[in-house]
C-alpha positions as CSV (number, residue, x, y, z in Angstrom):
1,M,0.0,0.0,0.0
2,P,1.5,3.4,-1.0
3,I,2.7,5.6,1.8
4,L,1.7,8.8,0.0
5,D,-1.2,9.6,-2.3
6,L,1.0,10.9,-5.1
7,D,-1.9,11.5,-7.4
8,A,-3.6,13.8,-5.0
9,L,-0.3,15.5,-4.0
10,L,0.6,16.2,-7.6
11,A,-2.8,17.3,-8.7
12,P,-3.1,21.1,-9.4
13,I,-4.7,23.1,-6.7
14,S,-6.9,24.8,-9.3
15,D,-6.9,25.5,-13.0
16,S,-6.1,29.2,-12.5
17,A,-3.5,28.7,-9.8
18,P,-1.9,25.2,-10.2
19,S,0.4,25.8,-7.2
20,G,-2.2,27.5,-5.1
21,A,-1.3,30.4,-2.8
22,D,1.8,31.3,-0.9
23,I,1.0,30.2,2.7
24,A,4.5,30.8,4.2
25,Y,3.0,33.0,6.9
26,E,-0.2,31.1,7.4
27,P,-1.0,29.3,10.8
28,I,-0.7,25.9,9.1
29,V,3.0,26.4,8.8
30,D,3.4,27.0,12.5
31,E,1.3,23.9,13.2
32,I,3.6,21.8,11.1
33,K,6.6,23.3,12.8
34,E,5.2,22.5,16.2
35,A,4.3,19.0,15.2
36,R,7.8,18.2,14.0
37,R,9.6,20.0,16.9
38,A,11.4,17.8,19.4
39,D,13.5,18.7,22.5
40,D,17.0,17.4,22.8
41,D,17.3,14.2,25.0
42,Y,19.7,15.9,27.4
43,L,16.9,18.1,28.7
44,S,15.5,15.1,30.6
45,Q,18.8,14.3,32.3
46,G,20.6,15.4,35.5
47,D,19.1,17.6,38.3
48,W,16.8,19.5,35.8
49,K,14.7,16.5,34.7
50,T,11.7,17.6,32.7
51,D,9.2,16.1,30.2
52,I,10.7,16.5,26.8
53,K,8.7,17.4,23.6
54,V,8.6,14.5,21.2
55,A,8.0,15.1,17.5
56,D,4.5,14.1,16.4
57,W,5.4,12.7,13.0
58,P,1.9,11.4,12.1
59,K,0.5,14.8,12.7
60,A,3.3,16.5,10.7
61,K,2.7,14.1,7.8
62,K,-1.1,14.7,7.8
63,L,-0.9,18.5,8.0
64,A,1.8,18.7,5.3
65,A,0.0,16.4,3.0
66,E,-3.2,18.3,3.3
67,A,-1.5,21.6,2.7
68,L,0.2,20.3,-0.4
69,S,-3.0,18.7,-1.8
70,T,-5.4,21.5,-1.1
71,R,-3.6,24.8,-0.5
72,S,-0.1,25.2,-1.8
73,K,2.7,23.4,-3.7
74,D,5.4,24.6,-1.4
75,L,9.0,23.3,-1.3
76,Q,9.5,23.8,2.4
77,I,6.3,21.9,3.3
78,T,7.4,19.2,0.9
79,A,10.7,18.9,2.7
80,W,8.9,18.6,6.0
81,L,6.7,15.9,4.5
82,I,9.7,14.0,3.3
83,E,11.2,14.3,6.8
84,A,8.0,13.0,8.4
85,V,7.5,10.0,6.1
86,T,11.2,9.0,6.5
87,N,10.8,9.1,10.3
88,L,7.6,7.1,10.1
89,H,8.3,4.6,7.3
90,G,12.0,4.5,6.9
91,F,13.7,4.1,3.5
92,A,10.4,3.3,1.8
93,G,9.0,6.6,3.0
94,A,12.1,8.5,1.8
95,A,11.7,6.9,-1.7
96,E,8.1,8.1,-2.0
97,G,9.0,11.5,-0.6
98,F,11.8,12.0,-3.2
99,A,9.4,10.9,-6.0
100,L,6.9,13.6,-4.8
101,L,9.6,16.3,-4.8
102,D,10.8,15.2,-8.2
103,G,7.2,15.4,-9.6
104,L,6.6,18.8,-8.1
105,L,9.8,20.2,-9.7
106,Q,8.9,18.7,-13.1
107,Q,5.2,19.6,-13.1
108,F,5.0,22.9,-11.2
109,W,8.3,24.5,-11.9
110,D,6.9,27.8,-13.2
111,T,4.5,28.3,-10.3
112,L,6.0,26.4,-7.4
113,H,6.4,28.2,-4.0
114,P,8.5,30.0,-3.2
115,E,8.1,31.6,-6.5
116,K,10.9,32.6,-8.8
117,D,12.0,36.2,-8.9
118,G,12.7,36.4,-12.6
119,D,15.6,34.0,-13.0
120,D,16.4,34.2,-9.3
121,V,15.7,30.8,-7.6
122,E,17.7,31.5,-4.4
123,L,14.7,30.8,-2.1
124,R,14.1,27.5,-3.8
125,I,17.7,26.6,-3.5
126,G,17.6,27.3,0.3
127,R,14.7,24.8,0.8
128,L,16.7,22.0,-0.9
129,V,19.9,22.9,1.0
130,W,17.9,22.6,4.2
131,L,16.7,19.1,3.1
132,D,20.3,18.0,2.2
133,N,21.6,19.3,5.5
134,N,18.9,17.8,7.8
135,L,17.6,14.5,6.2
136,P,20.9,12.5,6.2
137,Q,21.0,12.2,10.0
138,T,17.5,10.8,9.9
139,L,18.5,8.3,7.2
140,R,21.5,7.2,9.2
141,R,19.2,6.4,12.2
142,I,16.7,4.2,10.4
143,P,16.9,0.7,11.9
144,M,19.1,-1.8,10.1
145,T,18.6,-4.4,12.8
146,G,15.6,-5.8,14.5
147,P,14.4,-4.2,17.8
148,V,17.0,-3.8,20.6
149,G,15.6,-3.3,24.1
150,E,13.3,-0.3,23.9
151,S,14.8,0.9,20.7
152,K,13.4,0.0,17.2
153,G,16.9,-1.2,16.2
154,H,20.3,0.1,15.3
155,G,20.8,2.3,12.3
156,W,23.9,3.0,10.1
157,S,25.0,5.7,12.6
158,R,25.2,3.0,15.4
159,W,27.2,0.7,13.1
160,Q,29.7,3.5,12.5
161,E,29.7,4.2,16.2
162,S,30.5,0.6,17.0
163,R,33.5,0.8,14.7
164,D,34.7,4.0,16.3
165,V,34.3,2.5,19.8
166,D,36.3,-0.6,18.8
167,N,39.1,1.7,17.6
168,L,39.0,3.4,21.0
169,A,39.4,0.0,22.7
170,R,42.7,-0.5,20.8
171,Q,44.0,3.0,21.4
172,N,42.8,4.3,24.7
173,E,41.2,2.1,27.4
174,D,40.0,5.1,29.5
175,L,38.2,6.7,26.5
176,F,36.8,3.3,25.6
177,K,35.3,2.8,29.0
178,Q,33.9,6.4,29.0
179,A,32.2,5.7,25.6
180,L,30.5,2.6,26.9
181,K,29.4,4.5,30.0
182,E,27.8,7.1,27.7
183,G,25.7,4.4,26.1
184,K,27.8,3.9,22.9
185,I,28.1,0.4,21.6
186,G,30.9,-1.7,20.2
187,S,30.9,-4.3,17.5
188,E,30.0,-7.0,19.9
189,L,26.6,-5.5,20.6
190,W,26.1,-4.5,17.0
191,D,26.8,-8.1,15.8
192,A,24.5,-9.5,18.5
193,A,21.7,-7.4,17.2
194,V,22.3,-8.4,13.6
195,S,22.5,-12.1,14.6
196,Q,19.0,-11.9,16.1
197,T,17.5,-10.2,13.1
198,P,15.9,-12.5,10.5
199,A,17.2,-12.7,6.9
200,A,13.8,-11.6,5.6
201,F,14.4,-8.2,7.2
202,Y,17.6,-7.7,5.2
203,Q,16.0,-8.9,2.0
204,Q,13.4,-6.1,2.5
205,L,16.0,-3.6,3.7
206,Q,17.9,-4.0,0.4
207,I,14.7,-3.3,-1.5
208,D,13.7,-0.2,0.5
209,S,17.2,1.3,0.7
210,T,17.9,0.7,-3.0
211,A,14.6,2.3,-4.0
212,A,15.4,5.3,-1.9
213,L,18.9,5.7,-3.4
214,D,17.4,5.3,-6.9
215,A,14.8,7.9,-6.2
216,A,17.4,10.3,-4.8
217,K,19.5,9.9,-7.9
218,A,16.5,10.6,-10.1
219,L,15.7,13.7,-8.1
220,V,19.3,14.9,-8.5
221,K,18.9,14.7,-12.3
222,T,15.7,16.7,-12.1
223,V,17.3,19.3,-9.8
224,D,20.3,19.7,-12.1
225,D,17.9,20.0,-15.1
226,K,15.7,22.7,-13.5
227,F,18.2,24.7,-11.6
228,G,21.0,24.5,-14.2
229,Y,24.3,26.1,-13.2
230,D,22.9,27.1,-9.8
231,A,21.6,23.6,-8.9
232,P,22.0,22.9,-5.2
233,S,23.7,19.7,-4.2
234,L,21.9,16.7,-2.7
235,G,25.2,15.0,-2.2
236,Q,24.8,14.4,1.5
237,I,21.6,12.5,1.0
238,V,23.0,10.4,-1.8
239,E,26.1,9.6,0.2
240,A,24.1,8.6,3.3
241,L,21.9,6.3,1.2
242,A,24.9,4.8,-0.7
243,N,26.5,4.0,2.6
244,V,23.3,2.4,3.8
245,V,22.9,0.3,0.7
246,K,26.5,-0.9,0.9
247,L,26.1,-2.0,4.5
248,A,22.6,-3.5,3.9
249,T,24.0,-5.6,1.0
250,K,26.9,-6.9,3.2
251,L,24.5,-7.8,6.0
252,A,22.1,-9.5,3.6
253,G,25.0,-11.4,2.1
254,D,26.1,-12.6,5.5
255,K,22.5,-13.9,5.9
256,G,22.6,-15.7,2.6
257,V,20.5,-13.2,0.7
258,L,21.9,-12.6,-2.8
259,P,21.7,-9.2,-4.6
260,A,19.6,-10.9,-7.3
261,A,16.9,-11.6,-4.7
262,V,16.2,-7.9,-4.2
263,S,14.1,-7.7,-7.4
264,E,12.2,-10.9,-6.5
265,A,11.1,-10.1,-3.0
266,P,7.5,-9.0,-2.3
267,A,7.2,-5.2,-2.6
268,E,4.1,-5.0,-0.4
269,E,6.0,-5.0,2.9
270,T,8.4,-2.4,4.1
271,V,11.4,-3.0,6.4
272,A,9.4,-1.6,9.3
273,E,6.6,-4.2,8.7
274,V,9.1,-7.0,8.4
275,A,10.7,-5.9,11.6
276,E,7.5,-6.1,13.6
277,G,7.7,-9.9,13.4
278,A,11.5,-10.0,14.1
279,A,11.2,-10.3,17.9
280,A,8.6,-13.1,17.7
281,A,10.4,-15.0,15.0
282,P,14.2,-14.5,15.3
283,V,14.8,-17.1,12.7
284,A,13.0,-16.9,9.3
285,A,13.4,-18.5,6.0
286,V,14.0,-16.3,3.0
287,Q,12.0,-17.0,0.0
288,N,13.1,-16.5,-3.6
289,V,16.8,-16.6,-2.7
290,R,18.9,-18.4,-5.3
291,A,21.8,-20.3,-3.9
292,G,24.5,-22.4,-5.6
293,P,26.2,-21.9,-8.9
294,P,24.3,-21.2,-12.1
295,T,23.3,-24.3,-14.1
296,T,23.0,-22.7,-17.6
297,R,24.9,-20.2,-19.6
298,E,21.8,-17.9,-19.7
299,E,21.5,-18.0,-16.0
300,A,25.2,-17.1,-15.5
301,L,24.9,-14.1,-17.8
302,R,21.7,-13.0,-16.1
303,R,23.4,-13.1,-12.7
304,L,26.3,-11.1,-14.1
305,H,23.8,-8.5,-15.3
306,E,22.0,-8.4,-11.9
307,I,25.3,-7.9,-10.1
308,A,26.3,-5.1,-12.5
309,E,23.0,-3.4,-11.7
310,F,23.7,-3.7,-8.0
311,Y,27.1,-2.1,-8.3
312,R,25.5,0.7,-10.4
313,G,23.3,1.6,-7.5
314,A,25.6,0.9,-4.5
315,E,28.9,2.1,-6.0
316,P,28.1,4.2,-9.0
317,H,31.8,5.3,-9.5
318,S,33.2,1.8,-9.3
319,P,34.7,0.3,-12.5
320,V,33.1,-3.0,-11.6
321,T,29.8,-2.0,-13.3
322,Y,31.5,-1.2,-16.6
323,L,33.6,-4.4,-16.6
324,L,30.7,-6.7,-15.7
325,E,28.5,-5.1,-18.4
326,K,31.3,-5.7,-20.9
327,A,31.6,-9.3,-19.7
328,T,27.9,-9.8,-20.0
329,R,27.8,-8.6,-23.6
330,W,30.9,-10.5,-24.6
331,G,29.3,-13.6,-23.1
332,T,26.7,-13.5,-25.9
333,M,29.2,-13.2,-28.7
334,R,30.9,-15.8,-30.9
335,L,34.7,-15.8,-30.7
336,D,35.1,-14.2,-34.1
337,E,32.7,-11.4,-33.0
338,W,34.6,-10.8,-29.8
339,I,38.0,-10.7,-31.6
340,R,36.6,-8.2,-34.1
341,E,35.4,-5.9,-31.4
342,V,38.4,-6.1,-29.1
343,V,41.3,-6.3,-31.6
344,R,41.3,-3.4,-34.0
345,D,44.5,-4.2,-36.0
346,D,43.9,-6.7,-38.9
347,S,47.3,-8.3,-38.7
348,T,47.1,-8.7,-34.9
349,R,43.6,-10.2,-35.3
350,R,44.9,-12.8,-37.8
351,N,47.8,-13.7,-35.6
352,L,45.5,-14.1,-32.6
353,K,43.1,-16.4,-34.6
354,E,46.1,-18.5,-35.7
355,M,47.4,-18.7,-32.2
356,L,43.9,-19.8,-30.9
357,G,43.5,-22.2,-33.8
358,Y,40.3,-20.5,-34.8
359,S,39.0,-20.9,-38.4
360,E,36.0,-19.0,-39.8
361,E,35.3,-21.6,-42.4
């Protein structure tokens, strides 16, 4: 079931005013701000203990979605909606949020709020810069393990923390003990959480995180196209998601989930939904996971293509994608076709054929 009603959110407010009115100073904006506001945890500690304000993400989501559907196509409200659905629905929510922003930029560019001042799009740039500065920390906190105690699970930031704490243990025992006292975790606790998380969770995590990364990359292309030379960077978002996908793939592999299984797993469930059953069923079988070597030439080539697609998403700058795509294409060629493509010089080509004992007759 979709997290956002994209049809309603991307429908014009009216024929005469597709993006509606500028509501930047309307009470609805203050209501959304208050719903998403959260006090820092430290306020509840020490001698000055107090009840802390927790963000009401369902309310923030509801208010922002209603505003975008019925009152104004506004970039800041869109950014807040993305923040809300990411907090509520994890990577699946982020993916739909990015798709919404992408659609708004493509369909409402001329009238979107804040409006352009001639060719000046500085206010719009500021809204996207805010998103790139604020969303990555939320992405890094999304659970990548099943529930741990009262927490919903450890995210990428906790994984990084566990590595840093392990380094402290090797370098400075006092600082290591202090880190543990502050509630930080080492790799032992991280690994324990992973071991208690079912493989099905990681199968779904690959789907959701990869979808979010793909949606973010598509959004980057639209931003570059619309803003041109002045396009703001969404690099922090893309980097955070690429790191998540890389770790998710490793964890899934450790559980026996192959990259190829990502496209075969059911899309109806999100990681959050899979996680709900994790505590009750710590061991689960993963369906649709192909194990063992390929049994046919076609299957081997298909797997090469799937692995190349994985690297394209997880490590877009890696030469592995290019090399695997070459290998996949070459795997469909006859030897004479391959020699013709790879060896340009006629005499060298003849010598190679003679050396290989190949005859075209």
